[in-house]
Structures are given as C-alpha cells and as structure tokens.
C-alpha positions in Angstrom: -1.3 14.0 -18.3 -3.8 12.4 -15.9 -3.0 8.9 -14.9 -4.5 6.3 -12.7 -2.0 6.2 -9.9 0.4 8.3 -8.0 3.5 6.3 -7.6 5.5 4.5 -10.3 8.6 2.5 -9.3 11.2 3.4 -11.8 13.8 0.6 -12.3 17.5 0.9 -11.9 19.5 1.8 -14.9 21.2 -1.2 -16.5 18.9 -3.8 -14.9 18.1 -5.2 -18.3 21.7 -6.0 -18.9 21.7 -8.3 -15.9 19.6 -10.9 -17.7 21.1 -13.2 -20.3 19.0 -14.2 -23.3 18.5 -17.7 -22.1 19.7 -18.4 -18.5 21.0 -21.9 -17.8 18.4 -23.9 -16.0 20.0 -25.5 -13.0 19.0 -28.9 -11.7 17.2 -28.8 -8.4 19.7 -29.2 -5.5 19.4 -30.4 -2.0 20.4 -28.8 1.3 22.8 -30.5 3.6 19.9 -32.1 5.3 18.7 -33.6 2.0 15.7 -31.3 1.8 14.8 -30.4 -1.8 15.2 -26.7 -2.5 12.4 -25.4 -4.6 11.4 -22.1 -6.2 8.1 -20.9 -4.7 6.7 -18.1 -6.8 4.9 -15.5 -4.5 2.8 -13.0 -6.4 1.8 -9.9 -4.5 -0.2 -7.1 -6.0 -0.6 -3.6 -4.6 -4.1 -2.1 -5.5 -4.6 1.6 -4.9 -6.2 4.7 -6.2 -5.9 8.0 -4.4 -8.6 10.6 -3.6 -7.5 13.4 -5.8 -8.0 17.0 -4.7 -9.9 19.4 -6.9 -8.5 22.8 -7.8 -8.9 24.6 -4.5 -8.0 28.3 -4.3 -7.4 30.7 -1.4 -10.9 32.2 -2.2 -12.7 28.9 -1.8 -14.6 28.4 1.5 -16.5 25.2 1.1 -15.5 21.8 2.5 -15.6 19.9 -0.8 -11.9 19.3 -1.2 -11.9 16.2 -3.4 -12.5 15.8 -7.1 -15.3 13.2 -7.0 -16.0 13.3 -10.7 -12.3 12.7 -11.7 -11.9 10.1 -9.0 -15.0 8.3 -10.3 -13.9 8.6 -13.9 -10.4 7.1 -13.2 -11.7 4.4 -10.9 -14.1 3.2 -13.6 -11.5 3.4 -16.3 -8.9 1.4 -14.4 -11.6 -1.0 -13.2 -12.5 -1.8 -16.7 -9.0 -1.9 -18.2 -7.2 -3.6 -15.3 -9.1 -4.8 -12.2 -12.0 -6.7 -13.7 -10.2 -8.4 -16.6 -7.3 -9.4 -14.4 -9.6 -10.6 -11.6 -11.4 -12.8 -14.1 -8.1 -14.1 -15.5 -6.8 -15.0 -12.0 -10.1 -16.7 -11.2 -9.8 -18.7 -14.4 -6.2 -19.8 -13.5 -7.1 -20.7 -10.0 -9.9 -23.0 -11.3 -7.8 -24.4 -14.1 -4.9 -25.4 -11.8 -7.3 -26.6 -9.0 -5.9 -24.4 -6.3 -2.2 -24.7 -7.2 -2.0 -21.2 -8.5 -2.1 -18.5 -5.7 -1.7 -14.8 -5.4 -2.0 -12.1 -2.7 -3.4 -8.5 -2.6 -3.2 -5.4 -0.5 -6.1 -3.1 -1.3 -6.1 0.3 0.3 -9.1 1.4 2.3 -9.6 4.4 0.1 -9.9 2.2 -3.0 -12.3 -0.2 -1.3 -14.5 2.8 -0.7 -14.2 4.0 -4.3 -14.9 0.5 -5.7 -18.1 0.2 -3.7 -19.3 3.6 -5.0 -18.2 3.5 -8.6 -17.5 -0.2 -9.6 -19.4 -2.5 -7.2 -19.2 -5.4 -9.7 -15.4 -5.2 -9.5 -15.6 -5.1 -5.7 -17.7 -8.3 -5.9 -15.1 -9.9 -8.1 -12.4 -9.3 -5.5 -14.6 -10.9 -3.0 -15.1 -13.9 -5.3 -11.4 -14.3 -5.5 -11.2 -14.3 -1.7 -13.6 -17.1 -1.5 -11.4 -19.4 -3.6 -9.0 -20.0 -0.7 -6.1 -19.3 -3.1 -5.9 -15.5 -2.4 -4.5 -13.8 0.6 -5.3 -10.2 1.6 -2.6 -8.3 3.4 -2.8 -5.4 5.9 -1.5 -1.9 5.4 -2.4 1.7 6.3 -6.0 2.3 5.5 -5.2 5.7 3.8 -2.0 4.6 2.1 -0.3 7.2 4.3 3.2 8.0 5.6 1.9 8.1 9.1 4.6 5.7 10.3 7.1 8.5 9.9 5.1 11.1 11.8 2.6 9.6 14.2 2.8 6.0 15.6 -0.6 6.3 17.2 -2.2 7.3 13.9 -0.2 4.6 12.1 -1.5 1.9 14.4 -5.1 3.3 14.2 -5.0 3.1 10.4 -3.6 -0.5 10.4 -6.4 -1.6 12.7 -9.0 0.2 10.6 -7.7 -1.6 7.5 -7.6 -5.0 9.2 -11.3 -4.5 10.2 -12.2 -3.7 6.6 -10.5 -6.8 5.3 -12.1 -8.9 8.0 -15.5 -7.4 7.2 -15.4 -7.6 3.4 -13.2 -10.7 2.8 -13.6 -12.8 5.9 -9.8 -12.9 6.5 -7.7 -11.7 9.4 -4.5 -10.4 7.8 -1.3 -12.0 9.1 1.1 -10.2 6.8 1.9 -6.5 6.8 3.2 -4.2 4.1 3.8 -0.6 4.7 2.9 2.2 2.3 5.3 2.0 -0.7 7.3 -0.7 1.1 8.7 1.9 3.5 10.7 0.0 6.0 13.4 0.3 8.7 14.4 -1.4 11.9 12.0 0.8 13.9 9.1 -0.3 11.8 9.8 -3.9 12.5 9.9 -3.3 16.3 6.6 -1.5 16.1 4.9 -4.2 14.1 6.3 -6.8 16.3 4.9 -5.1 19.4 1.4 -5.1 17.8 1.6 -8.9 18.0 -0.7 -9.3 15.0 1.6 -10.3 12.2 3.9 -13.1 11.1 5.8 -11.2 8.4 6.5 -7.9 6.7 7.0 -7.3 2.9 9.6 -4.8 1.8 12.1 -4.0 -1.0 15.0 -6.2 -1.7 17.3 -3.2 -1.9 20.8 -4.0 -3.2 22.5 -1.5 -0.9 21.1 -3.4 2.1 21.4 -6.9 0.8 24.9 -6.6 -0.5 26.0 -9.9 -2.0 22.9 -11.7 -0.6 19.8 -12.7 -2.6 16.2 -11.6 -2.1 15.1 -15.1 -2.8 15.4 -16.2 0.8 13.4 -15.4 3.9 15.1 -13.0 6.4 14.3 -11.6 9.8 14.6 -8.1 11.3 17.3 -7.1 13.7 15.1 -7.3 16.8 12.6 -10.0 17.6 12.6 -13.6 16.7 9.0 -13.9 15.6 8.7 -11.7 12.5 10.0 -12.7 9.1 10.8 -10.6 6.1 9.9 -11.3 2.5 11.9 -9.2 0.0 10.9 -8.1 -3.4 13.0 -9.6 -6.3 12.9 -6.2 -8.1 14.7 -7.4 -11.2 12.2 -10.2 -12.1 9.2 -8.1 -10.8 10.2 -5.1 -12.9 10.7 -7.3 -16.0 6.9 -7.7 -15.9 5.9 -4.4 -14.4 8.0 -2.0 -16.4 10.2 -3.6 -19.1 7.5 -5.9 -20.5 6.5 -3.6 -23.4 9.9 -1.9 -23.9 11.0 -2.7 -27.4 14.5 -1.3 -26.7 15.0 -3.9 -24.0 17.3 -6.7 -25.1 14.9 -9.3 -23.8 11.9 -8.1 -25.6 9.5 -9.7 -26.3 9.1 -11.4 -23.0 7.4 -14.7 -23.3 6.1 -16.9 -20.4 8.6 -19.7 -21.2 11.6 -17.3 -21.1 10.5 -15.8 -17.8 9.9 -19.3 -16.3 13.5 -20.2 -17.2 14.7 -17.3 -15.1 12.5 -18.5 -12.2 13.9 -22.0 -12.7 17.4 -20.7 -12.3 16.6 -19.9 -8.6 16.4 -23.6 -7.8 19.3 -24.3 -5.5 19.9 -20.5 -5.1 16.9 -19.5 -3.1 13.5 -20.6 -1.7 11.1 -18.0 -3.0 10.8 -15.6 -6.0 8.8 -12.7 -4.7 7.1 -10.9 -7.6 5.7 -7.8 -6.0 4.1 -5.1 -8.2 1.3 -2.7 -8.8 -1.9 -4.4 -9.9 -2.3 -1.7 -12.5 0.6 -3.3 -14.4 -2.1 -5.4 -16.1 -4.0 -3.4 -18.7 -3.2 0.0 -17.4 0.6 0.4 -17.2 1.0 -2.4 -19.7 -1.9 -2.2 -22.1 -3.7 -5.2 -23.3 -2.2 -5.0 -26.8 1.3 -5.5 -25.4 0.3 -9.2 -24.7 0.5 -8.8 -20.9 -2.7 -10.8 -20.3 -1.6 -13.7 -22.6 1.7 -13.7 -20.8 0.0 -14.1 -17.5 -2.4 -16.7 -18.8 0.5 -19.0 -19.9 2.9 -18.2 -17.0 1.6 -20.7 -14.4 1.8 -23.6 -16.9 5.4 -22.7 -17.8 6.4 -22.2 -14.1 4.9 -25.6 -13.1 6.6 -27.5 -15.9 9.5 -27.6 -13.5 8.6 -30.4 -11.1 9.9 -28.6 -8.0 8.3 -25.1 -8.6 5.1 -24.0 -7.0 3.0 -20.9 -6.1 2.6 -19.8 -2.5 0.9 -16.9 -0.7 3.1 -14.9 1.6 1.7 -16.7 4.7 2.6 -20.0 3.1 6.1 -18.9 2.3 6.5 -17.8 5.9 5.2 -21.1 7.2 7.5 -23.1 4.8 10.9 -21.5 5.1 13.0 -20.3 7.9 15.1 -17.1 7.9 18.7 -17.4 6.6 19.9 -14.2 8.1 19.2 -10.7 9.4 18.0 -7.8 7.2 19.4 -4.8 9.0 17.9 -1.5 7.8 19.1 1.4 10.1 17.8 4.0 7.7 14.6 4.1 5.8 14.1 2.4 2.4 11.1 2.1 0.0 10.4 0.6 -3.4 10.2 3.9 -5.3 12.5 5.3 -7.9 16.2 4.4 -8.4 17.2 5.6 -4.9 14.8 3.3 -3.1 14.4 6.0 -0.4 11.8 8.6 0.7 12.8 11.3 -1.8 9.7 10.8 -3.9 7.6 12.1 -1.1 10.0 14.1 1.2 12.7 15.2 -1.1 12.1 18.9 -1.1 11.1 21.7 1.3 7.5 21.9 -0.1 6.9 18.3 0.6 8.5 18.4 4.0 6.5 21.5 5.0 3.2 20.2 3.7 3.3 16.9 5.5 4.8 18.5 8.7 1.9 21.0 8.9 -0.6 18.2 8.2 0.5 16.1 11.1 0.8 19.1 13.4 -3.0 19.3 13.2 -3.4 15.7 14.6 -4.3 16.6 18.2 -6.5 19.5 17.1 -8.4 17.5 14.5 -9.0 14.6 16.9 -10.1 17.0 19.6 -13.0 18.2 17.5 -14.6 14.7 17.6 -16.0 15.7 14.2 -16.1 12.6 12.0 -16.1 14.6 8.7 -13.1 16.7 9.8 -11.2 13.6 10.9 -12.0 11.8 7.6 -10.9 14.7 5.5 -7.7 15.0 7.5 -6.9 11.4 7.0 -7.6 11.6 3.2 -5.1 14.4 3.1 -2.5 11.9 4.4 -2.7 9.8 1.2 0.9 9.7 0.1 0.1 10.6 -3.5 -0.6 14.2 -2.5 3.1 14.6 -1.6 4.3 12.6 -4.6 2.7 15.2 -6.8 4.9 17.9 -5.2 8.1 16.0 -6.2 10.6 18.1 -8.2 13.0 15.3 -9.3 13.3 16.2 -13.0 16.4 14.1 -13.7 16.6 10.3 -13.8 13.0 9.9 -12.5 11.5 13.2 -13.4 9.6 12.0 -16.4 7.8 9.4 -14.3 6.8 11.9 -11.6 5.5 14.3 -14.2 3.6 11.6 -16.0 1.6 10.7 -12.9 0.9 14.3 -11.7 -2.7 15.6 -12.2 -1.3 19.1 -11.6 0.6 21.2 -14.1 3.5 21.5 -11.7 4.6 20.3 -8.3 4.4 23.9 -7.1 0.7 24.0 -8.1 0.2 20.8 -6.2 1.8 22.3 -3.1 -0.2 25.5 -3.2 -3.4 23.6 -3.8 -2.8 21.3 -0.9 -1.9 24.1 1.5 -5.1 26.0 0.6 -7.1 22.9 1.5 -5.1 22.4 4.7 -5.7 26.1 5.7 -9.5 25.6 5.3 -9.4 22.4 7.3 -7.6 24.3 10.1 -10.3 26.9 10.1 -13.0 24.3 10.4 -11.2 22.8 13.4 -11.0 26.2 15.1 -14.7 26.8 14.5 -15.6 23.3 15.8 -13.5 23.8 19.0 -15.0 27.2 19.6 -18.5 25.7 19.3 -17.6 23.1 21.9 -16.4 25.8 24.3 -19.7 27.8 23.9 -21.8 24.8 24.7 -23.2 25.0 28.3 -21.6 22.8 30.8 -23.7 19.8 31.7 -23.5 20.2 35.5 -26.1 18.3 37.5 -28.1 20.5 39.9 -28.4 19.0 43.3 -31.4 20.5 45.1 -31.0 21.9 48.7 -33.1 19.7 51.0 -34.3 22.7 52.9 -35.7 24.2 49.7 -37.9 21.3 49.3 -39.8 22.2 52.5 -43.2 24.0 52.5 -42.9 27.8 52.1 -44.6 28.5 55.5 -42.2 26.3 57.3 -39.2 28.0 55.8 -40.5 31.4 56.8 -41.2 30.4 60.4 -37.6 29.0 60.7 -36.2 32.2 59.3 -38.2 34.3 61.8 -36.8 32.4 64.7 
C-alpha cells in the first residue's frame, strides 16, 4: 500500500493503560520562590514528504531516478486532505484567540520544493501562517537525512541550506533545531552548540533516559551551558497522533475536554507539555471522519479554561523556563518505533550497506562540481529510502510494511543500489571529462620573440 510518508512512530505497548478515565485536576501550585507554575502547551509539527524513487533496474541507463508522477500525486493528495484544511483551521484559531494560540513547524526542504511545484496554494498558506507572528519555523537537515551519523560537514551544509530556505520563504531565522526523526545524542548537542546558531534542540522524551523524571520540564545537554532541550511528551502526543481513532483504546472517544484535563494535571508537575507529532496526523493518518479536526478546533478553548494554561512556541518556552537538570544521552535515540533507536533505518545489513556506500561517494560527488549530480546524491540521503529497507516484521513490522512503496525491503534495497551504481558511473564520467579538459596555462611571450625578424637573424649570425 502506498502511503504519504515514510516514518510512523509506533507507540509503546501499554501506553493507553497509563491514562485514567478522568485524571484528577490539580490546583496550580507555586514554587519555593512563589512563582506560579503553569502548563504551557507547545505544539510542534513535522512536515515532510520524501522524493520517492521509481522502479530502476540494472538495465536502466538514464538519470531519471525519481518517480515525479507518484510524488506529485501523493503531495497533492496530502495537501488537500491534511495541509490545506489544517492550515486554514490553525489560521482560524490564531485569529479567534487573538494571538494566544501558537504552534511551530519544521518543513523539510524537499517538501518545500514539492509544494512549490505541485501545490503552490498550500505553500502560500504556510507563508500566511508565518505572517501571523504566532507560528515558529524550526531548522533541520534540508534533505531529512541521516547525515549527522556519517558526515558532519554534509550535516552542517544541509542545516545551513535549510535555514536559508526558511529565511527566504518565511522571513524567520530559526533559533530552534530538530534533527531528522529526533535523532539525538550528546555528540549532536556539542556539534549544534559549536554552530552558535541555536538556543535549543527538540528530541524524544525517552523513558530509558529520563528514568523517573518528567518530559514536562526543560533540560540541558551534558556539555555547554547555552543550549536547552525540549523533550516530547510521547504519551500525550501519541494520544492524538496514533490512538485518537482506535476504538479498542479504553479512552476512546477522545474529546477536547478530556485531553485538556490531562494537560491540567501537569500544573505543579512541570512547565511545558510538548506535543510533538507529524503534521499528517490531521486528515491523513487520522481521517476527517474520525473527528480529528473538530477535536483540534475545540482544544484551545478547553486548554485555556484553566486560568494558568497557555500556548507557547519552542522559543518562548526556552525563554520562559530554566533547565531543571541534565539530559545525558551517551548513545543515540530517536522518536521512531517502540525501541526509540536507529533500528528503523540501520537495523539490518542491507540498510547499513546502502547508506555506507552512499556516503563513501561524498568526496567523489562533490569533486565533480556538477549541480545535478550533487542534488541527486543528496536526495538519495532522504531517510525514507532506508526505512523502506527495514525488515522488522514483529512488533513494528505492520507499520513499516504499510508505509513501504515497494513490495518488500529487499526490492527497496536492490532498487536503491541500482540507482547508486548509476550515480557512481556519472561521477566517473564527469571526473574523466574534467581530466581531459586542456589546462588553462597562461602563455608568457619571450621578449626576444617580439623583435623584428631581421634583427633576430642578425643576432643569431653573430
């Protein structure tokens, strides 16, 4: 089955049992300094569509790797089912609550390109949201890549390219960073800190890292005192993103007032409720007939019925609250699947081989100085290509299969390697052509050769 997006964040088993039917609403408490502790709701939406590869065999010799027709079809479908109606709803809510309702987005560079080509009216609606002053745009890798794990130089180049796109199209300079699929470890924090561009990083509130602590506070990385960390509250986020339409869930149906009561319970037990999810949740993963749009339409009113609740963008959360502790992540985490690790993209030999061979070409590709070759190589870095090669057919297998445009992960691997082999051949031809070009060596004339012929002859005779 073809679907709109490559990665779906399967929830932990048993999460639904962690919610009581009607959590007790706690009265707002005060800190030792007498400062009122509030629950600031921070909505963050990841917006992404990959550049899907066409069926490419070993006999193909052309450079048309990507299925433009399928990419256009899916982009238009998701734009009409999700992006446009949700953008219009958010715009309506921002106007209704006079700027008190706020959200944030991270839109990948590859989707920005697709929207301009296939759904320019939707692209314009994102720009209109940006002009409200209530929407923050975050920075990430332009190609939604795993470059952080394989090439820091490429990683930084993609971040800078994405920042330039956000500045150009939305007039904002991103101050918050989120890595592809919330991939994070201590090394990432050090690298982002050295860039000296950002105030905070978003990542997963993984239980095995937090331990007894709550994701509803601001944290800081192990090294550096400047950066802050905002952690996803995966239970509340996934109630909307994944469990919302599940009739087997003991909290179904989920109404706005019930969800608001769970948010209210954070008062006195945290500063911020970070609701981070795919934007395709609205209308695509959760279809309109599930009531997801009506839920979102009524949620701000229910949240703000509590006098001490509000909505904040990530930058406003960072500016409002200080870190309460260190979030030490010596090994890499993500927001994908039950394991919250890298196994969705690098869990088998096919995935590891494909991505390793891809990044081995980096210096060769860039040596060609061929813009088309470099652009194709970077589109091959899109993490979805490796997700399609996943062979996890157990607890998360149904999800991986559902989002795979190929019949099997093995087909996805062979198809990818056929494309990569052709790209490698193009690089070789481009470099050979550079070698064959004549050297541009300036010819400095001999002053004696500029003399009149008869004078040169008389000098030689003597």
